[in-house]
C-alpha positions as CSV (number, residue, x, y, z in Angstrom):
1,X,-25.3,6.2,-32.7
2,X,-23.5,7.7,-29.7
3,X,-26.5,9.8,-28.7
4,X,-28.8,6.7,-29.0
5,X,-26.4,4.7,-26.9
6,X,-26.3,7.4,-24.3
7,X,-30.1,7.6,-24.1
8,X,-30.3,3.8,-23.8
9,X,-27.8,3.8,-21.0
10,X,-29.7,6.5,-19.2
11,X,-33.0,4.6,-19.6
12,X,-31.5,1.3,-18.4
13,X,-30.1,2.9,-15.2
14,X,-33.4,4.7,-14.7
15,X,-35.2,1.4,-15.0
16,X,-32.9,-0.2,-12.5
17,X,-33.4,2.5,-9.9
18,X,-37.2,2.5,-10.5
19,X,-37.7,-1.3,-10.6
20,X,-35.0,-3.1,-8.6
21,X,-35.5,-1.2,-5.4
22,X,-39.1,-2.4,-5.3
23,X,-38.1,-6.1,-5.5
24,X,-38.0,-8.3,-2.4
25,X,-34.4,-8.7,-1.4
26,X,-34.1,-12.4,-2.2
27,X,-35.5,-11.7,-5.7
28,X,-33.0,-8.9,-6.2
29,X,-30.1,-11.2,-5.1
30,X,-31.3,-13.9,-7.6
31,X,-31.6,-11.3,-10.4
32,X,-28.1,-10.0,-9.8
33,X,-26.6,-13.4,-9.8
34,X,-28.4,-14.4,-13.0
35,X,-27.2,-11.2,-14.8
36,X,-23.7,-11.8,-13.5
37,X,-23.6,-15.4,-14.7
38,X,-25.0,-14.5,-18.1
39,X,-22.4,-11.8,-18.6
40,X,-19.6,-14.1,-17.4
41,X,-20.6,-16.9,-19.8
42,X,-20.7,-14.4,-22.7
43,X,-17.0,-13.6,-22.1
44,X,-17.3,-10.0,-23.1
45,X,-14.5,-7.4,-22.9
46,X,-15.2,-6.5,-19.3
47,X,-15.0,-10.1,-18.2
48,X,-11.8,-10.7,-20.1
49,X,-10.2,-7.6,-18.7
50,X,-11.2,-8.6,-15.2
51,X,-9.5,-12.0,-15.7
52,X,-6.3,-10.3,-17.0
53,X,-6.3,-8.0,-14.0
54,X,-6.9,-10.9,-11.6
55,X,-4.0,-12.8,-13.2
56,X,-1.7,-10.1,-11.7
57,X,-3.3,-10.3,-8.3
58,X,-3.1,-14.1,-8.2
59,X,-0.1,-14.9,-10.5
60,X,0.0,-18.6,-9.7
61,X,-3.7,-19.1,-10.5
62,X,-4.5,-21.8,-13.1
63,X,-6.9,-20.9,-15.9
64,X,-9.6,-22.7,-14.1
65,X,-9.0,-20.7,-10.9
66,X,-9.0,-17.5,-12.9
67,X,-12.3,-18.4,-14.4
68,X,-13.7,-19.1,-10.9
69,X,-12.4,-15.8,-9.6
70,X,-13.9,-13.9,-12.6
71,X,-17.2,-15.5,-12.1
72,X,-17.2,-14.7,-8.4
73,X,-16.0,-11.2,-9.4
74,X,-19.0,-10.6,-11.7
75,X,-21.3,-11.8,-9.0
76,X,-19.7,-9.4,-6.5
77,X,-20.0,-6.6,-9.1
78,X,-23.7,-7.2,-9.7
79,X,-24.2,-7.4,-6.0
80,X,-22.9,-3.9,-5.8
81,X,-25.3,-2.7,-8.5
82,X,-28.4,-4.5,-7.0
83,X,-27.6,-3.1,-3.6
84,X,-27.0,0.4,-5.0
85,X,-30.3,0.4,-6.9
86,X,-32.0,-0.6,-3.6
87,X,-30.1,1.7,-1.2
88,X,-32.6,4.7,-1.5
89,X,-35.3,2.4,-0.2
90,X,-33.3,1.1,2.7
91,X,-34.0,2.4,6.2
92,X,-31.3,3.9,8.3
93,X,-31.4,0.8,10.5
94,X,-30.9,-1.4,7.4
95,X,-28.0,0.7,6.2
96,X,-26.4,0.7,9.7
97,X,-26.7,-3.1,9.9
98,X,-25.4,-3.5,6.3
99,X,-21.7,-3.0,7.1
100,X,-19.2,-3.9,9.8
101,X,-15.9,-2.0,10.0
102,X,-12.6,-3.0,11.6
103,X,-10.6,-0.3,13.3
104,X,-13.3,2.3,12.9
105,X,-11.8,4.1,15.9
106,X,-9.1,5.5,13.6
107,X,-11.8,7.5,11.8
108,X,-13.9,8.4,14.9
109,X,-10.9,9.6,16.8
110,X,-9.7,11.9,14.0
111,X,-13.2,13.3,13.5
112,X,-13.6,13.9,17.3
113,X,-10.5,16.0,17.2
114,X,-12.0,18.1,14.4
115,X,-9.2,17.0,12.2
116,X,-10.0,16.6,8.5
117,X,-10.0,13.0,7.2
118,X,-9.5,11.6,3.8
119,X,-10.8,8.1,3.2
120,X,-9.2,6.5,0.1
121,X,-10.5,3.3,-1.2
122,X,-10.2,1.0,-4.3
123,X,-13.1,-0.2,-6.4
124,X,-14.0,-2.9,-3.9
125,X,-17.3,-4.1,-2.5
126,X,-20.0,-1.5,-2.4
127,X,-18.5,2.0,-1.8
128,X,-21.9,3.6,-2.0
129,X,-23.1,1.5,0.9
130,X,-19.9,2.4,2.8
131,X,-20.7,6.0,2.2
132,X,-24.3,5.7,3.3
133,X,-23.1,3.9,6.4
134,X,-20.8,6.8,7.2
135,X,-23.6,9.3,6.8
136,X,-26.2,7.3,8.7
137,X,-24.5,5.1,11.3
138,X,-21.7,7.5,12.1
139,X,-23.9,10.6,11.4
140,X,-21.0,12.2,9.5
141,X,-21.6,14.0,6.1
142,X,-18.8,13.9,3.6
143,X,-17.7,15.2,0.2
144,X,-16.8,13.0,-2.7
145,X,-16.0,13.4,-6.4
146,X,-17.8,11.7,-9.3
147,X,-16.6,11.0,-12.8
148,X,-18.5,13.0,-15.4
149,X,-20.7,10.5,-17.2
150,X,-22.3,10.7,-20.6
151,X,-25.1,11.6,-21.1
152,X,-25.5,14.5,-18.7
153,X,-28.8,13.1,-17.6
154,X,-27.1,9.9,-16.4
155,X,-24.5,11.9,-14.5
156,X,-27.4,13.9,-12.9
157,X,-29.0,10.6,-11.9
158,X,-25.9,9.5,-10.1
159,X,-25.4,12.8,-8.4
160,X,-29.0,12.9,-7.2
161,X,-28.8,9.3,-6.0
162,X,-25.6,9.9,-3.9
163,X,-26.9,13.3,-2.6
164,X,-30.0,11.4,-1.5
165,X,-27.7,9.2,0.6
166,X,-26.2,12.3,2.3
167,X,-23.1,12.8,0.2
168,X,-21.9,16.1,-1.3
169,X,-20.8,15.3,-4.9
170,X,-18.4,17.4,-6.9
171,X,-17.7,16.7,-10.6
172,X,-14.2,15.3,-11.4
173,X,-13.7,17.6,-14.3
174,X,-13.0,21.2,-13.8
175,X,-10.5,22.9,-11.5
176,X,-12.8,23.8,-8.6
177,X,-13.1,20.3,-7.1
178,X,-9.7,20.2,-5.4
179,X,-10.1,23.6,-3.8
180,X,-13.6,22.7,-2.5
181,X,-12.2,19.4,-1.0
182,X,-9.3,21.3,0.6
183,X,-11.8,23.8,2.2
184,X,-13.9,21.0,3.6
185,X,-10.8,19.3,5.1
186,X,-9.5,22.5,6.7
187,X,-12.8,22.9,8.5
188,X,-12.4,19.4,9.9
189,X,-14.6,17.7,7.4
190,X,-14.5,14.2,5.8
191,X,-13.6,13.5,2.2
192,X,-14.0,10.1,0.5
193,X,-12.2,9.3,-2.7
194,X,-12.0,6.2,-4.9
195,X,-8.3,6.2,-5.7
196,X,-7.1,3.1,-7.4
197,X,-7.4,4.3,-11.0
198,X,-6.1,7.5,-12.4
199,X,-8.5,9.5,-14.5
200,X,-6.1,12.3,-15.3
201,X,-2.7,12.8,-16.9
202,X,-1.1,13.7,-13.6
203,X,-1.2,10.4,-11.7
204,X,1.7,9.0,-9.7
205,X,3.5,5.9,-10.9
206,X,3.4,3.1,-8.3
207,X,4.4,-0.6,-8.1
208,X,1.2,-2.6,-7.9
209,X,1.4,-6.4,-7.7
210,X,4.9,-6.3,-9.2
211,X,4.1,-4.0,-12.2
212,X,3.8,-0.3,-12.8
213,X,0.5,1.4,-12.6
214,X,-0.7,5.0,-12.1
215,X,-2.9,6.2,-9.3
216,X,-4.2,9.7,-8.5
217,X,-2.1,12.0,-6.5
218,X,-5.1,13.9,-5.1
219,X,-5.3,12.1,-1.7
220,X,-1.6,12.6,-0.9
221,X,-1.6,16.2,-2.0
222,X,-4.7,17.1,0.0
223,X,-3.2,15.5,3.1
224,X,0.0,17.5,2.7
225,X,-1.8,20.8,2.0
226,X,-4.5,20.6,4.7
227,X,-3.0,18.4,7.5
228,X,-5.8,16.0,7.1
229,X,-5.4,12.3,8.1
230,X,-5.2,9.9,5.1
231,X,-6.8,6.6,5.8
232,X,-6.9,3.7,3.3
233,X,-10.1,1.6,3.3
234,X,-10.8,-1.8,1.8
235,X,-14.2,-3.5,1.5
236,X,-15.3,-7.0,0.8
237,X,-18.3,-9.3,0.8
238,X,-18.6,-12.7,2.5
239,X,-21.5,-15.2,2.6
240,X,-23.6,-12.9,4.8
241,X,-25.7,-9.9,3.7
242,X,-23.3,-7.7,5.7
243,X,-20.4,-6.1,3.9
244,X,-17.1,-6.0,5.7
245,X,-14.6,-3.1,5.8
246,X,-11.2,-2.4,7.2
247,X,-9.8,1.0,7.9
248,X,-6.0,0.7,7.5
249,X,-3.4,2.6,9.5
250,X,-2.9,6.2,8.4
251,X,-0.6,7.1,5.6
252,X,1.6,9.7,7.2
253,X,3.2,12.7,5.4
254,X,7.0,12.1,5.1
255,X,9.2,14.5,7.0
256,X,11.5,15.3,4.0
257,X,11.3,15.8,0.3
258,X,9.6,17.9,-2.2
259,X,5.8,17.8,-2.6
260,X,6.2,15.5,-5.6
261,X,8.5,13.2,-3.7
262,X,6.2,13.1,-0.7
263,X,3.2,12.4,-2.9
264,X,5.1,9.5,-4.6
265,X,5.9,7.9,-1.2
266,X,2.4,8.4,0.1
267,X,0.7,7.1,-3.0
268,X,2.9,4.0,-3.0
269,X,1.9,3.4,0.6
270,X,-1.8,3.8,-0.4
271,X,-1.3,1.3,-3.2
272,X,0.3,-1.1,-0.8
273,X,-2.7,-0.9,1.5
274,X,-5.0,-1.4,-1.4
275,X,-3.0,-4.4,-2.6
276,X,-3.1,-6.1,0.8
277,X,-6.9,-5.9,0.8
278,X,-7.3,-6.9,-2.8
279,X,-5.0,-9.9,-2.4
280,X,-7.1,-11.2,0.5
281,X,-10.4,-10.7,-1.4
282,X,-9.6,-10.5,-5.2
283,X,-13.1,-11.4,-6.2
284,X,-14.4,-8.2,-4.7
285,X,-12.1,-5.9,-6.7
286,X,-14.3,-4.6,-9.5
287,X,-11.6,-3.5,-11.9
288,X,-13.0,-4.2,-15.4
289,X,-10.8,-1.6,-17.1
290,X,-7.2,-1.3,-18.0
291,X,-5.0,-0.2,-15.0
292,X,-1.4,-1.2,-15.5
293,X,0.8,0.9,-17.7
294,X,1.7,-2.1,-19.9
295,X,-1.9,-2.6,-20.8
296,X,-2.4,1.1,-21.5
297,X,0.7,1.1,-23.8
298,X,-0.8,-1.9,-25.7
299,X,-4.1,-0.1,-26.3
300,X,-4.8,-0.2,-30.0
301,X,-2.3,-3.0,-30.6
302,X,-3.9,-6.0,-28.9
303,X,-6.9,-4.3,-27.2
304,X,-9.3,-3.9,-30.1
305,X,-12.9,-4.2,-28.9
306,X,-11.9,-4.0,-25.3
307,X,-12.8,-1.3,-22.7
308,X,-11.9,2.2,-23.5
């Protein structure tokens, strides 16, 4: 059954990339909204988890408000997928016009000084579009890390798709990714990492919207070891076709403390920057999985049938 499910997932993604990118843009927008609304009405595990997560972000929200936010969240999530399926067919001019960034000088200045830069962002907006914008509009290649998906053919699709947009993609599993990222940074390169959800057992505990969560230590450790500038980034959609972005002030390496202590301070500051962007645009945070430690501890007790 698992192998059949994997093959089905691969086929569906392949169909999306082959078909959706050929649709006229208005048709793709309508399709994405229809799929989002259908999924929202079915109240599946992902939608329920999204609402539970949003309840932490907007603690005073009524049930009706949470429902509105989760519906908008699913529409935002499907906008991400529809745009991502279509990105390989977009011209460089379309990609360049597809995003507007605040305080982009923070990135440009560091790159001009040949200083390595780490862009760390949460699962907001369309991070693939942001990456394509960096490689085309700014003309800067970068390296990123991708979670190993099953089946391997699906992972290969994602890698080929992102490499086609100008990104160097390293697998999350295995011990070689960190060393490769450090080498790129020491040469003045750019690394982009989605960093709001820990996929390992070595994450840093942070306070996130008043509760404990765990986020990856990689961005902070890379900044310490290479001298690269660590810049948080948040993304959001509005009522226009143009995605918005903000590059936050750099997370500096503390002057004192052990590496673990410095990593804890830096990761908390990164979480605070993420929280500020998510609080302003909660519907564009695509967190349909468990994140907070309390939810992870409850897995198997009250989470039957939910995301894994």
